[in-house]
Z-matrix of the N, CA and C atoms (Angstrom, degrees):
N
C 1 1.469
C 2 1.529 1 109.30
N 3 1.337 2 118.21 1 132.64
C 4 1.461 3 122.01 2 179.06
C 5 1.522 4 109.95 3 -64.88
N 6 1.341 5 115.56 4 152.67
C 7 1.466 6 120.86 5 -177.64
C 8 1.515 7 111.44 6 -57.05
N 9 1.344 8 118.04 7 -46.93
C 10 1.465 9 120.39 8 -177.63
C 11 1.516 10 111.87 9 -64.18
N 12 1.356 11 116.89 10 -37.21
C 13 1.461 12 120.01 11 177.50
C 14 1.526 13 110.35 12 -65.19
N 15 1.326 14 115.94 13 -40.00
C 16 1.462 15 120.12 14 179.54
C 17 1.522 16 110.89 15 -65.37
N 18 1.338 17 117.36 16 -42.08
C 19 1.463 18 121.37 17 179.70
C 20 1.524 19 110.54 18 -64.65
N 21 1.331 20 116.51 19 -40.31
C 22 1.463 21 120.49 20 178.34
C 23 1.516 22 110.45 21 -64.74
N 24 1.332 23 116.64 22 -44.50
C 25 1.455 24 120.89 23 -179.95
C 26 1.521 25 110.82 24 -62.36
N 27 1.317 26 116.81 25 -42.63
C 28 1.464 27 120.50 26 179.46
C 29 1.522 28 110.85 27 -65.92
N 30 1.329 29 117.42 28 -38.20
C 31 1.463 30 120.46 29 178.83
C 32 1.516 31 110.77 30 -62.93
N 33 1.351 32 116.97 31 -40.77
C 34 1.461 33 120.36 32 179.97
C 35 1.516 34 111.59 33 -66.27
N 36 1.339 35 116.80 34 -24.77
C 37 1.454 36 121.26 35 179.15
C 38 1.534 37 111.92 36 -92.58
N 39 1.335 38 116.72 37 -3.52
C 40 1.452 39 120.32 38 -178.60
C 41 1.514 40 113.18 39 81.21
N 42 1.353 41 116.93 40 15.86
C 43 1.460 42 120.49 41 -179.71
C 44 1.517 43 109.00 42 -90.12
N 45 1.327 44 117.09 43 129.06
C 46 1.457 45 121.73 44 -178.78
C 47 1.521 46 109.21 45 -103.09
N 48 1.332 47 116.52 46 128.14
C 49 1.463 48 121.92 47 179.90
C 50 1.526 49 109.24 48 -104.59
N 51 1.337 50 115.72 49 88.00
C 52 1.454 51 120.92 50 -175.64
C 53 1.519 52 112.38 51 -68.40
N 54 1.328 53 117.53 52 -26.53
C 55 1.460 54 120.33 53 -174.52
C 56 1.526 55 112.83 54 -100.65
N 57 1.322 56 117.37 55 7.70
C 58 1.459 57 120.18 56 177.38
C 59 1.528 58 109.72 57 -70.51
N 60 1.333 59 116.79 58 154.46
C 61 1.457 60 120.76 59 177.25
C 62 1.529 61 109.35 60 -61.84
N 63 1.335 62 118.29 61 127.32
C 64 1.468 63 120.56 62 -178.70
C 65 1.526 64 112.14 63 -58.83
N 66 1.325 65 115.11 64 146.13
C 67 1.463 66 121.56 65 178.47
C 68 1.529 67 109.30 66 -112.11
N 69 1.322 68 115.79 67 131.28
C 70 1.458 69 121.28 68 176.47
C 71 1.526 70 107.80 69 -110.53
N 72 1.318 71 116.29 70 114.21
C 73 1.454 72 121.60 71 177.50
C 74 1.526 73 109.10 72 -87.41
N 75 1.316 74 116.40 73 138.31
C 76 1.463 75 121.82 74 -179.29
C 77 1.525 76 107.97 75 -123.61
N 78 1.319 77 116.39 76 122.89
C 79 1.465 78 120.40 77 176.73
C 80 1.521 79 108.42 78 -121.07
N 81 1.340 80 115.64 79 109.23
C 82 1.468 81 121.86 80 -178.68
C 83 1.526 82 107.04 81 -156.16
N 84 1.336 83 117.40 82 135.85
C 85 1.458 84 119.35 83 -177.86
C 86 1.518 85 113.66 84 -81.71
N 87 1.320 86 117.53 85 -4.88
C 88 1.466 87 122.77 86 178.45
C 89 1.525 88 109.01 87 -91.81
N 90 1.324 89 117.04 88 112.15
C 91 1.458 90 120.84 89 -175.49
C 92 1.518 91 112.29 90 -62.32
N 93 1.347 92 117.40 91 -33.88
C 94 1.468 93 119.82 92 179.96
C 95 1.522 94 110.86 93 -68.14
N 96 1.339 95 116.85 94 -36.46
C 97 1.464 96 120.86 95 177.15
C 98 1.520 97 110.01 96 -67.19
N 99 1.323 98 116.77 97 -44.34
C 100 1.468 99 120.51 98 179.11
C 101 1.524 100 110.95 99 -59.26
N 102 1.316 101 115.76 100 -44.32
C 103 1.462 102 120.25 101 -178.43
C 104 1.519 103 111.61 102 -64.68
N 105 1.335 104 116.41 103 -43.53
C 106 1.462 105 120.47 104 -179.10
C 107 1.527 106 111.18 105 -65.87
N 108 1.318 107 116.31 106 -42.76
C 109 1.465 108 120.02 107 -179.81
C 110 1.523 109 111.27 108 -68.09
N 111 1.322 110 116.14 109 -37.76
C 112 1.468 111 119.79 110 178.20
C 113 1.527 112 110.69 111 -60.16
N 114 1.324 113 116.83 112 -45.44
C 115 1.469 114 120.87 113 179.81
C 116 1.522 115 111.09 114 -64.61
N 117 1.331 116 116.80 115 -42.37
C 118 1.464 117 121.32 116 -179.72
C 119 1.520 118 110.83 117 -62.69
N 120 1.297 119 116.21 118 -46.40
C 121 1.471 120 121.52 119 -176.44
C 122 1.526 121 111.07 120 -67.32
N 123 1.305 122 116.80 121 -42.75
C 124 1.460 123 119.44 122 179.38
C 125 1.524 124 111.71 123 -68.22
N 126 1.339 125 117.30 124 -30.27
C 127 1.467 126 120.12 125 177.29
C 128 1.527 127 111.17 126 -67.69
N 129 1.354 128 116.29 127 -21.74
C 130 1.465 129 121.12 128 179.16
C 131 1.524 130 111.42 129 -87.33
N 132 1.341 131 116.88 130 -2.48
C 133 1.460 132 120.23 131 175.90
C 134 1.507 133 115.48 132 97.22
N 135 1.336 134 117.60 133 7.51
C 136 1.457 135 121.05 134 178.46
C 137 1.529 136 110.42 135 -101.40
N 138 1.307 137 116.10 136 167.05
C 139 1.460 138 121.63 137 173.73
C 140 1.524 139 108.01 138 -90.71
N 141 1.333 140 116.66 139 134.10
C 142 1.467 141 120.63 140 178.80
C 143 1.523 142 110.12 141 -114.46
N 144 1.335 143 115.70 142 135.15
C 145 1.458 144 121.46 143 173.39
C 146 1.524 145 107.90 144 -127.54
N 147 1.328 146 116.72 145 128.97
C 148 1.459 147 120.11 146 -175.51
C 149 1.523 148 112.15 147 -111.68
N 150 1.345 149 115.16 148 150.12
C 151 1.458 150 122.46 149 -179.22
C 152 1.529 151 108.42 150 -141.64
N 153 1.332 152 116.18 151 141.38
C 154 1.460 153 120.28 152 -177.57
C 155 1.527 154 112.86 153 -89.27
N 156 1.329 155 116.51 154 -12.54
C 157 1.464 156 119.98 155 -178.17
C 158 1.521 157 110.66 156 -150.63
N 159 1.321 158 114.46 157 164.56
C 160 1.462 159 120.37 158 179.12
C 161 1.529 160 110.79 159 -66.66
N 162 1.326 161 116.30 160 -41.17
C 163 1.468 162 120.24 161 -178.94
C 164 1.527 163 110.60 162 -62.18
N 165 1.315 164 116.29 163 -39.85
C 166 1.457 165 120.12 164 178.28
C 167 1.524 166 110.24 165 -61.39
N 168 1.326 167 116.46 166 -41.77
C 169 1.467 168 120.29 167 179.24
C 170 1.530 169 111.13 168 -67.21
N 171 1.327 170 116.93 169 -40.92
C 172 1.459 171 120.39 170 -177.81
C 173 1.527 172 112.28 171 -64.19
N 174 1.312 173 116.59 172 -23.39
C 175 1.467 174 119.37 173 177.11
C 176 1.525 175 112.02 174 -78.09
N 177 1.318 176 116.15 175 -11.32
C 178 1.470 177 120.66 176 179.52
C 179 1.529 178 108.39 177 -78.02
N 180 1.342 179 118.86 178 120.56
C 181 1.462 180 121.04 179 179.41
C 182 1.533 181 111.31 180 -60.70
N 183 1.301 182 115.52 181 151.97
C 184 1.455 183 120.88 182 177.57
C 185 1.528 184 109.97 183 -63.14
N 186 1.325 185 115.82 184 142.94
C 187 1.464 186 120.45 185 177.77
C 188 1.525 187 109.18 186 -105.12
N 189 1.335 188 116.09 187 155.69
C 190 1.463 189 121.09 188 -178.33
C 191 1.516 190 110.12 189 -104.03
N 192 1.326 191 115.83 190 45.20
C 193 1.459 192 120.89 191 -178.42
C 194 1.527 193 108.71 192 -138.97
N 195 1.341 194 118.00 193 161.11
C 196 1.465 195 120.57 194 177.12
C 197 1.527 196 109.47 195 -56.59
N 198 1.327 197 116.95 196 135.35
C 199 1.461 198 119.50 197 -177.05
C 200 1.517 199 110.55 198 -159.58
N 201 1.324 200 115.08 199 166.78
C 202 1.464 201 120.72 200 172.82
C 203 1.524 202 107.79 201 -153.10
N 204 1.319 203 115.23 202 169.55
C 205 1.458 204 121.44 203 -175.83
C 206 1.520 205 109.94 204 -124.44
N 207 1.342 206 115.53 205 121.96
C 208 1.465 207 121.53 206 172.70
C 209 1.524 208 105.63 207 -96.60
N 210 1.313 209 116.24 208 115.18
C 211 1.474 210 120.97 209 -165.45
C 212 1.524 211 112.85 210 -127.55
N 213 1.332 212 115.47 211 126.21
C 214 1.464 213 120.35 212 174.54
C 215 1.523 214 108.53 213 -78.35
N 216 1.310 215 116.27 214 142.92
C 217 1.464 216 120.05 215 -179.65
C 218 1.527 217 111.01 216 -70.28
N 219 1.326 218 116.55 217 -44.15
C 220 1.463 219 121.07 218 -176.02
C 221 1.524 220 110.60 219 -94.36
N 222 1.332 221 115.92 220 114.26
C 223 1.461 222 121.60 221 -179.62
C 224 1.525 223 109.11 222 -129.27
N 225 1.327 224 117.89 223 157.15
C 226 1.470 225 120.68 224 -174.82
C 227 1.523 226 115.42 225 -69.46
N 228 1.328 227 117.96 226 -21.50
C 229 1.458 228 119.30 227 -178.76
C 230 1.523 229 111.25 228 -114.13
N 231 1.312 230 116.02 229 -84.56
C 232 1.467 231 121.39 230 176.69
C 233 1.523 232 107.88 231 -94.56
N 234 1.331 233 118.30 232 131.11
C 235 1.463 234 117.48 233 -179.79
C 236 1.524 235 111.20 234 -73.94
N 237 1.319 236 115.57 235 165.06
C 238 1.457 237 121.56 236 -174.49
C 239 1.515 238 114.06 237 -58.69
N 240 1.324 239 117.54 238 -38.28
C 241 1.462 240 120.42 239 -178.63
C 242 1.531 241 111.30 240 -67.29
N 243 1.332 242 116.80 241 -36.57
C 244 1.458 243 119.88 242 177.39
C 245 1.528 244 110.59 243 -70.67
N 246 1.333 245 115.96 244 -38.39
C 247 1.466 246 119.16 245 176.96
C 248 1.526 247 109.99 246 -63.60
N 249 1.315 248 116.74 247 -38.85
C 250 1.467 249 120.54 248 176.94
C 251 1.517 250 110.82 249 -58.46
N 252 1.336 251 116.64 250 -42.21
C 253 1.463 252 120.88 251 -179.78
C 254 1.521 253 110.50 252 -62.92
N 255 1.324 254 116.82 253 -41.82
C 256 1.463 255 120.49 254 -178.92
C 257 1.522 256 111.55 255 -68.90
N 258 1.305 257 115.81 256 -40.15
C 259 1.471 258 120.07 257 -179.33
C 260 1.522 259 110.79 258 -64.79
N 261 1.337 260 116.42 259 -37.57
C 262 1.466 261 120.71 260 -175.95
C 263 1.522 262 112.68 261 -62.70
N 264 1.326 263 117.46 262 -24.26
C 265 1.461 264 120.15 263 -176.04
C 266 1.523 265 113.46 264 -73.18
N 267 1.334 266 117.23 265 -30.33
C 268 1.469 267 117.47 266 -176.88
C 269 1.527 268 114.39 267 -138.46
N 270 1.332 269 117.74 268 6.38
C 271 1.464 270 119.96 269 178.87
C 272 1.525 271 110.04 270 -133.74
N 273 1.313 272 115.12 271 60.91
C 274 1.469 273 119.89 272 -177.94
C 275 1.525 274 112.50 273 -64.82
N 276 1.342 275 115.96 274 -16.93
C 277 1.463 276 120.29 275 -179.88
C 278 1.522 277 111.77 276 -88.62
N 279 1.345 278 118.02 277 8.72
C 280 1.462 279 121.91 278 -177.18
C 281 1.531 280 110.49 279 -114.72
N 282 1.323 281 118.24 280 87.89
C 283 1.464 282 120.90 281 178.52
C 284 1.531 283 110.56 282 -65.86
N 285 1.332 284 116.08 283 151.64
C 286 1.468 285 120.97 284 -176.15
C 287 1.524 286 111.43 285 -119.02
N 288 1.328 287 114.78 286 133.95
C 289 1.463 288 122.60 287 173.22
C 290 1.530 289 105.96 288 -113.55
N 291 1.324 290 117.03 289 117.16
C 292 1.460 291 120.61 290 179.32
C 293 1.523 292 110.72 291 -85.98
N 294 1.333 293 115.79 292 142.31
C 295 1.457 294 121.58 293 170.66
C 296 1.522 295 106.85 294 -128.95
N 297 1.326 296 116.59 295 146.01
C 298 1.460 297 119.16 296 -176.62
C 299 1.523 298 110.64 297 -156.40
N 300 1.344 299 114.36 298 145.43
C 301 1.454 300 119.68 299 175.61
C 302 1.513 301 111.51 300 -83.41
N 303 1.300 302 115.58 301 -13.33
C 304 1.459 303 121.31 302 176.05
C 305 1.517 304 107.36 303 -152.20
N 306 1.284 305 116.01 304 163.18
C 307 1.463 306 118.61 305 -179.81
C 308 1.510 307 110.18 306 -178.79
N 309 1.296 308 115.56 307 168.06
C 310 1.450 309 119.80 308 177.00
C 311 1.518 310 108.05 309 -139.61
N 312 1.304 311 115.33 310 170.44
C 313 1.461 312 120.15 311 -176.40
C 314 1.524 313 112.29 312 -60.18
N 315 1.346 314 120.21 313 -47.99
C 316 1.473 315 119.55 314 179.63
C 317 1.531 316 112.92 315 -57.56
N 318 1.334 317 117.01 316 -39.86
C 319 1.458 318 120.50 317 179.90
C 320 1.526 319 110.65 318 -64.60
N 321 1.320 320 115.47 319 -44.50
C 322 1.462 321 120.31 320 179.86
C 323 1.521 322 111.00 321 -63.45
N 324 1.330 323 116.30 322 -45.25
C 325 1.463 324 121.33 323 -179.84
C 326 1.526 325 110.34 324 -61.45
N 327 1.330 326 116.53 325 -42.98
C 328 1.467 327 120.60 326 -179.90
C 329 1.529 328 110.50 327 -61.67
N 330 1.318 329 116.46 328 -43.62
C 331 1.466 330 120.64 329 -179.53
C 332 1.524 331 111.44 330 -64.56
N 333 1.324 332 116.24 331 -43.58
C 334 1.461 333 120.35 332 -177.50
C 335 1.527 334 110.76 333 -70.11
N 336 1.318 335 116.96 334 -39.09
C 337 1.464 336 119.81 335 177.83
C 338 1.521 337 111.55 336 -63.99
N 339 1.322 338 116.25 337 -29.89
C 340 1.457 339 120.69 338 -179.88
C 341 1.526 340 111.73 339 -82.72
N 342 1.338 341 116.78 340 1.11
C 343 1.460 342 119.29 341 173.00
C 344 1.509 343 117.22 342 110.41
N 345 1.336 344 118.45 343 4.13
C 346 1.466 345 119.95 344 178.32
C 347 1.529 346 109.63 345 -61.81
N 348 1.325 347 116.61 346 143.49
C 349 1.464 348 119.46 347 -179.59
C 350 1.527 349 111.63 348 -86.45
N 351 1.349 350 116.59 349 -21.04
C 352 1.464 351 119.67 350 -179.21
C 353 1.520 352 109.39 351 -162.42
N 354 1.337 353 115.49 352 153.26
C 355 1.459 354 121.85 353 175.71
C 356 1.518 355 106.41 354 -133.06
N 357 1.347 356 116.20 355 106.55
C 358 1.462 357 121.38 356 -174.29
C 359 1.522 358 110.67 357 -108.15
N 360 1.319 359 115.87 358 137.12
C 361 1.458 360 121.48 359 177.25
C 362 1.526 361 109.68 360 -93.64
N 363 1.338 362 116.34 361 133.22
C 364 1.460 363 121.39 362 174.95
C 365 1.525 364 109.39 363 -74.97
N 366 1.327 365 118.35 364 141.84
C 367 1.477 366 126.52 365 -6.38
C 368 1.527 367 109.94 366 -80.85
N 369 1.314 368 116.97 367 145.42
C 370 1.461 369 121.30 368 178.68
C 371 1.526 370 108.41 369 -122.88
N 372 1.313 371 116.38 370 160.09
C 373 1.458 372 120.69 371 -180.00
C 374 1.526 373 110.07 372 -76.89
N 375 1.317 374 114.90 373 144.68
C 376 1.465 375 120.18 374 -178.47
C 377 1.520 376 111.98 375 -56.70
N 378 1.338 377 116.51 376 -43.29
C 379 1.461 378 118.81 377 -175.34
C 380 1.525 379 111.86 378 -68.18
N 381 1.334 380 116.87 379 -28.00
C 382 1.465 381 120.22 380 177.91
C 383 1.533 382 109.53 381 -67.25
N 384 1.323 383 115.88 382 -44.14
C 385 1.465 384 119.51 383 178.50
C 386 1.522 385 110.83 384 -66.34
N 387 1.323 386 117.38 385 -43.59
C 388 1.464 387 120.33 386 -179.04
C 389 1.524 388 111.32 387 -62.52
N 390 1.326 389 117.22 388 -38.32
C 391 1.472 390 120.24 389 176.89
C 392 1.526 391 110.69 390 -63.77
N 393 1.330 392 115.08 391 -40.62
C 394 1.472 393 119.38 392 179.09
C 395 1.524 394 110.66 393 -65.15
N 396 1.322 395 116.44 394 -39.17
C 397 1.471 396 120.50 395 179.05
C 398 1.523 397 110.71 396 -65.67
N 399 1.330 398 117.04 397 -41.97
C 400 1.479 399 120.10 398 178.31
C 401 1.525 400 110.31 399 -58.57
N 402 1.332 401 116.11 400 -45.09
C 403 1.461 402 119.62 401 179.27
C 404 1.520 403 111.94 402 -63.88
N 405 1.341 404 116.14 403 -39.50
C 406 1.463 405 120.45 404 -179.97
C 407 1.525 406 111.14 405 -66.25
N 408 1.314 407 116.73 406 -40.18
C 409 1.462 408 120.43 407 179.78
C 410 1.529 409 110.49 408 -66.42
N 411 1.335 410 116.88 409 -37.65
C 412 1.475 411 119.87 410 176.27
C 413 1.520 412 110.34 411 -62.24
N 414 1.328 413 115.66 412 -40.17
C 415 1.471 414 119.42 413 178.31
C 416 1.522 415 110.21 414 -65.09
N 417 1.324 416 116.85 415 -42.36
C 418 1.460 417 121.12 416 178.27
C 419 1.524 418 110.79 417 -61.27
N 420 1.328 419 116.56 418 -42.29
C 421 1.462 420 121.23 419 178.37
C 422 1.527 421 111.61 420 -60.28
N 423 1.319 422 115.48 421 -41.40
C 424 1.461 423 119.95 422 -179.72
C 425 1.526 424 110.82 423 -61.65
N 426 1.336 425 116.52 424 -46.05
C 427 1.461 426 120.88 425 179.81
C 428 1.528 427 110.83 426 -64.04
N 429 1.335 428 116.50 427 -44.40
C 430 1.463 429 120.14 428 -179.51
C 431 1.519 430 111.58 429 -65.01
N 432 1.330 431 115.90 430 -38.08
C 433 1.472 432 119.87 431 179.08
C 434 1.522 433 110.00 432 -63.60
N 435 1.324 434 116.87 433 -41.94
C 436 1.465 435 120.54 434 178.28
C 437 1.529 436 110.84 435 -64.95
N 438 1.345 437 116.70 436 -39.44
C 439 1.462 438 120.51 437 177.87
C 440 1.526 439 110.75 438 -64.37
N 441 1.344 440 115.50 439 -40.21
C 442 1.466 441 119.97 440 -179.49
C 443 1.522 442 110.74 441 -65.32
N 444 1.338 443 116.30 442 -42.91
C 445 1.463 444 120.34 443 179.13
C 446 1.519 445 110.87 444 -64.77
N 447 1.337 446 116.74 445 -39.46
C 448 1.467 447 120.47 446 178.52
C 449 1.527 448 110.61 447 -65.38
N 450 1.319 449 116.14 448 -36.72
C 451 1.464 450 120.88 449 178.71
C 452 1.518 451 110.45 450 -64.17
N 453 1.338 452 117.07 451 -40.49
C 454 1.464 453 121.89 452 178.56
C 455 1.531 454 109.98 453 -64.73
N 456 1.324 455 116.79 454 -43.26
C 457 1.462 456 120.52 455 179.50
C 458 1.524 457 111.47 456 -63.25
N 459 1.331 458 116.40 457 -41.56
C 460 1.471 459 119.68 458 178.99
C 461 1.526 460 110.55 459 -63.23
N 462 1.323 461 116.33 460 -37.87
C 463 1.461 462 120.33 461 179.00
C 464 1.525 463 110.89 462 -65.34
N 465 1.321 464 116.38 463 -42.67
C 466 1.463 465 119.77 464 178.43
C 467 1.519 466 110.69 465 -65.66
N 468 1.322 467 116.68 466 -42.20
C 469 1.459 468 120.75 467 -179.41
C 470 1.526 469 110.82 468 -62.59
N 471 1.331 470 115.96 469 -35.84
C 472 1.468 471 120.06 470 -179.61
C 473 1.522 472 112.22 471 -65.27
N 474 1.342 473 116.65 472 -20.45
C 475 1.465 474 120.06 473 -179.79
C 476 1.531 475 112.23 474 -81.98
N 477 1.335 476 117.81 475 -10.05
C 478 1.468 477 121.30 476 179.99
C 479 1.527 478 110.37 477 -76.85
N 480 1.331 479 115.48 478 146.23
C 481 1.464 480 120.07 479 173.91
C 482 1.528 481 108.18 480 -78.13
N 483 1.329 482 118.10 481 162.26
C 484 1.470 483 119.91 482 177.43
C 485 1.534 484 112.35 483 -54.00
N 486 1.348 485 117.55 484 -40.18
C 487 1.463 486 120.76 485 179.61
C 488 1.524 487 110.76 486 -66.34
N 489 1.315 488 116.45 487 -39.81
C 490 1.469 489 119.81 488 179.63
C 491 1.527 490 110.94 489 -65.03
N 492 1.319 491 117.07 490 -34.88
C 493 1.463 492 119.64 491 176.65
C 494 1.525 493 110.57 492 -66.53
N 495 1.333 494 116.60 493 -39.09
C 496 1.466 495 119.93 494 177.66
C 497 1.515 496 110.25 495 -62.95
N 498 1.321 497 116.52 496 -44.42
C 499 1.460 498 121.21 497 -179.99
C 500 1.523 499 109.93 498 -62.74
N 501 1.337 500 117.10 499 -44.22
C 502 1.468 501 120.00 500 -179.84
C 503 1.519 502 111.26 501 -59.84
N 504 1.337 503 117.22 502 -45.48
C 505 1.460 504 120.96 503 -178.62
C 506 1.523 505 111.68 504 -60.01
N 507 1.330 506 116.85 505 -39.21
C 508 1.467 507 120.40 506 -178.97
C 509 1.527 508 111.43 507 -76.51
N 510 1.330 509 116.54 508 -38.82
C 511 1.470 510 120.70 509 179.84
C 512 1.522 511 110.79 510 -63.64
N 513 1.350 512 117.52 511 -45.92
C 514 1.465 513 119.72 512 -178.18
C 515 1.525 514 111.77 513 -71.50
N 516 1.344 515 116.53 514 -13.83
C 517 1.467 516 119.77 515 175.15
C 518 1.524 517 111.88 516 -83.40
N 519 1.333 518 116.66 517 -4.29
C 520 1.458 519 120.47 518 174.31
C 521 1.518 520 116.01 519 104.13
N 522 1.321 521 117.96 520 5.84
C 523 1.458 522 120.06 521 179.87
C 524 1.530 523 111.51 522 -77.86
N 525 1.308 524 115.96 523 144.31
C 526 1.455 525 121.26 524 174.19
C 527 1.521 526 108.90 525 -77.46
N 528 1.329 527 115.75 526 164.46
C 529 1.467 528 119.57 527 -178.58
C 530 1.524 529 112.32 528 -55.17
N 531 1.337 530 116.15 529 -42.62
C 532 1.461 531 120.39 530 -179.21
C 533 1.525 532 110.67 531 -63.26
N 534 1.331 533 116.32 532 -39.15
C 535 1.460 534 120.57 533 179.69
C 536 1.536 535 111.13 534 -69.43
N 537 1.325 536 115.86 535 -38.84
C 538 1.468 537 120.22 536 176.59
C 539 1.526 538 109.81 537 -60.92
N 540 1.330 539 115.78 538 -43.52
C 541 1.449 540 120.64 539 178.48
C 542 1.513 541 111.45 540 -59.75
N 543 1.332 542 115.89 541 -41.61
C 544 1.459 543 120.42 542 178.53
C 545 1.522 544 112.13 543 -63.60
N 546 1.339 545 116.18 544 -39.50
C 547 1.465 546 120.66 545 179.52
C 548 1.529 547 111.55 546 -65.74
N 549 1.330 548 115.90 547 -37.88
C 550 1.466 549 120.43 548 -173.67
C 551 1.517 550 113.87 549 -99.50
N 552 1.334 551 116.19 550 -7.86
C 553 1.462 552 119.30 551 -179.94
C 554 1.518 553 113.16 552 72.20
N 555 1.329 554 116.08 553 35.00
C 556 1.468 555 120.78 554 177.66
C 557 1.522 556 108.56 555 -129.05
N 558 1.335 557 116.87 556 165.99
C 559 1.463 558 120.43 557 -176.61
C 560 1.522 559 111.55 558 -75.19
N 561 1.330 560 115.14 559 159.33
C 562 1.463 561 120.40 560 178.24
C 563 1.530 562 110.89 561 -62.69
N 564 1.328 563 116.69 562 -36.27
C 565 1.466 564 120.46 563 178.94
C 566 1.531 565 110.40 564 -63.05
N 567 1.322 566 115.64 565 -40.75
C 568 1.469 567 119.93 566 178.55
C 569 1.519 568 110.91 567 -65.80
N 570 1.332 569 115.53 568 -38.94
C 571 1.473 570 119.80 569 176.95
C 572 1.522 571 109.99 570 -60.54
N 573 1.334 572 116.55 571 -44.64
C 574 1.463 573 120.58 572 -179.98
C 575 1.527 574 110.98 573 -59.52
N 576 1.327 575 115.68 574 -40.21
C 577 1.468 576 119.93 575 179.95
C 578 1.532 577 110.65 576 -65.05
N 579 1.338 578 116.11 577 -45.20
C 580 1.461 579 120.11 578 179.12
C 581 1.529 580 110.49 579 -64.98
N 582 1.319 581 115.66 580 -40.95
C 583 1.470 582 119.74 581 -179.09
C 584 1.526 583 110.10 582 -62.72
N 585 1.326 584 116.64 583 -40.83
C 586 1.458 585 120.73 584 178.14
C 587 1.518 586 111.46 585 -62.46
N 588 1.330 587 115.96 586 -40.64
C 589 1.461 588 120.37 587 178.28
C 590 1.527 589 111.36 588 -65.34
N 591 1.324 590 115.69 589 -39.72
C 592 1.467 591 120.31 590 178.73
C 593 1.530 592 110.09 591 -62.12
N 594 1.321 593 116.48 592 -46.87
C 595 1.466 594 120.85 593 -179.00
C 596 1.530 595 110.10 594 -62.00
N 597 1.332 596 115.79 595 -39.68
C 598 1.469 597 119.67 596 -178.14
C 599 1.526 598 111.27 597 -70.06
N 600 1.337 599 116.51 598 -48.51
C 601 1.460 600 119.83 599 -177.43
C 602 1.533 601 112.08 600 -66.73
N 603 1.331 602 117.08 601 -35.52
C 604 1.459 603 120.21 602 179.75
C 605 1.525 604 111.70 603 -83.50
N 606 1.334 605 116.36 604 -8.22
C 607 1.480 606 121.99 605 -178.17
C 608 1.526 607 110.71 606 57.15
N 609 1.341 608 114.67 607 42.25
C 610 1.464 609 121.30 608 178.82
C 611 1.524 610 109.01 609 -92.52
N 612 1.310 611 117.40 610 124.55
C 613 1.463 612 121.49 611 -177.84
C 614 1.519 613 112.61 612 -83.97
N 615 1.328 614 116.86 613 -13.93
C 616 1.464 615 120.69 614 -179.37
C 617 1.522 616 109.03 615 -156.68
N 618 1.340 617 115.57 616 167.11
C 619 1.458 618 119.95 617 177.90
C 620 1.533 619 111.40 618 -63.77
N 621 1.353 620 118.70 619 -43.93
C 622 1.474 621 118.33 620 177.32
C 623 1.534 622 112.13 621 -57.82
N 624 1.335 623 116.38 622 -36.83
C 625 1.468 624 119.66 623 178.28
C 626 1.525 625 110.34 624 -64.87
N 627 1.334 626 116.69 625 -39.64
C 628 1.461 627 120.77 626 178.47
C 629 1.525 628 110.96 627 -66.07
N 630 1.330 629 116.58 628 -38.97
C 631 1.463 630 121.07 629 177.86
C 632 1.528 631 109.94 630 -60.54
N 633 1.325 632 116.63 631 -43.93
C 634 1.463 633 121.16 632 178.88
C 635 1.522 634 110.76 633 -61.96
N 636 1.320 635 116.60 634 -43.85
C 637 1.467 636 120.87 635 178.33
C 638 1.530 637 110.90 636 -61.26
N 639 1.323 638 115.82 637 -45.28
C 640 1.465 639 120.15 638 -179.05
C 641 1.524 640 110.76 639 -61.90
N 642 1.325 641 116.30 640 -40.90
C 643 1.468 642 121.07 641 179.12
C 644 1.525 643 110.47 642 -62.83
N 645 1.340 644 116.82 643 -42.62
C 646 1.462 645 120.52 644 -179.60
C 647 1.530 646 111.78 645 -68.49
N 648 1.319 647 116.06 646 -26.21
C 649 1.459 648 120.53 647 178.61
C 650 1.527 649 112.37 648 -83.81
N 651 1.329 650 115.87 649 -7.77
C 652 1.457 651 119.43 650 -179.69
C 653 1.509 652 113.88 651 84.31
N 654 1.350 653 116.35 652 17.02
C 655 1.462 654 119.54 653 177.80
C 656 1.523 655 108.65 654 -68.05
N 657 1.311 656 116.57 655 133.08
C 658 1.477 657 119.86 656 -179.11
C 659 1.520 658 108.81 657 -71.22
N 660 1.328 659 114.39 658 117.29
C 661 1.471 660 120.56 659 -178.66
C 662 1.520 661 108.36 660 -110.02
N 663 1.317 662 115.65 661 115.66
C 664 1.462 663 121.30 662 179.67
C 665 1.503 664 109.53 663 -108.22
N 666 1.318 665 116.71 664 122.18
C 667 1.461 666 120.35 665 -179.71
C 668 1.523 667 109.27 666 -66.12
N 669 1.343 668 114.91 667 129.28
C 670 1.464 669 119.87 668 178.61
C 671 1.517 670 111.20 669 -108.72
N 672 1.331 671 115.86 670 15.37
C 673 1.485 672 119.50 671 -178.01
C 674 1.513 673 110.46 672 -68.15
């Protein structure tokens, strides 16, 4: 199976490949620019994919690997700023580096406020772009790592029984075992058994760790202090 097919398949399954070779997408309508950037990026050890238009890029399925987008502002169909807006809605793990042959302060400010990591004016030095790409890939890795950890937590949470979820919600809210038992109408011994199962299934080494997991899962935590 080709690497891109594997990355697409993993993305559709929600599998994140943190250790895959980073992919740098290039969207520019100038074929000479695309060719030069492709060679530069591949010489740095990354995978480069080029596109002549925004629509062509949008047809590319999301990948489950570290990546970033080198994007020209002026494109023949959808301009770069509009493409940035569309990407932000469902590809938060794809940082954008803008490149432009012309630009003004309002355009730059708009791009940066919308989350661009850099706005480079052509011609730019190779090392400046490569540094920006390294930073963007690190940002992408951070987002993907958080998504992967959240996916693991959701999987563990799904293994809990309805009663174990009730016990977890009350325990992380600060109730003692006896109080949890009173809330649920079960014995303290039964609460201890459920609590032990929750800690084991969630792989929580301590109560504070379980509280953090519950918070990340969106469990409603009510202080009982």
